[in-house]
C-alpha positions in Angstrom: -21.5 -8.3 -11.9 -18.0 -8.8 -10.6 -15.6 -5.9 -11.6 -12.8 -6.9 -13.9 -9.3 -5.5 -13.4 -5.8 -6.5 -14.2 -4.2 -8.3 -11.2 -0.7 -7.5 -10.2 1.7 -10.4 -10.4 3.0 -11.8 -7.1 6.5 -10.6 -8.0 5.4 -6.9 -8.1 6.1 -6.2 -4.4 9.2 -7.3 -2.5 8.6 -7.9 1.3 10.8 -5.5 3.3 10.9 -2.8 0.5 9.4 0.6 1.2 6.9 2.0 -1.2 4.9 5.3 -1.3 1.2 4.8 -1.6 -0.8 7.6 -3.2 -4.5 8.1 -3.9 -5.6 10.4 -6.7 -2.1 11.8 -6.9 -1.8 12.6 -3.2 0.9 10.7 -1.4 -0.7 9.2 1.7 2.0 7.2 3.4 5.2 5.2 3.0 5.0 1.6 4.0 7.0 -1.7 3.9 5.3 -4.6 2.2 5.0 -7.4 4.8 3.3 -9.9 2.5 1.8 -9.6 -1.0 -1.1 -12.0 -1.4 -1.0 -11.7 -5.2 -3.8 -10.1 -7.2 -5.6 -7.6 -5.0 -4.4 -7.7 -1.4 -1.2 -6.9 0.4 -0.3 -6.5 4.1 1.8 -3.4 4.8 3.6 -1.9 7.8 3.4 1.9 8.0 6.8 3.6 8.0 5.8 7.3 7.8 2.7 9.4 7.1 2.8 11.9 4.2 -0.8 13.2 4.6 -1.1 14.8 8.0 -4.9 14.3 8.0 -4.2 10.5 8.6 -2.1 11.1 11.7 -5.0 10.6 14.1 -5.9 7.2 12.5 -2.6 5.7 11.5 0.6 5.3 13.5 4.0 4.2 12.2 4.6 0.5 12.9 1.0 -0.5 12.5 0.2 -3.3 10.0 -2.9 -3.5 7.9 -4.2 -5.0 4.6 -4.8 -2.8 1.6 -6.5 -3.4 -1.7 -3.6 -2.8 -4.1 -5.7 -1.7 -7.1 -7.0 1.4 -5.1 -3.5 3.0 -5.0 -0.8 4.5 -7.1 2.4 2.9 -5.8 6.0 3.9 -6.3 9.2 2.4 -5.1 11.4 4.6 -2.9 
């Protein structure tokens, strides 16, 4: 069975704007939205890392896709 969740509208994110992405209340990183694909996926560019345990895996400037529904997101 396919999970049902509310999709975020395409106007939710603005490319070039920095957001803080948190998981379970823990801020992970700050990233610029490169492209919001609408619904579930966005491409982000890492600006800074808030959780030092990620420093070995992620580097500022790298781009990757995220599943938006997995994160709590706040505009900076």
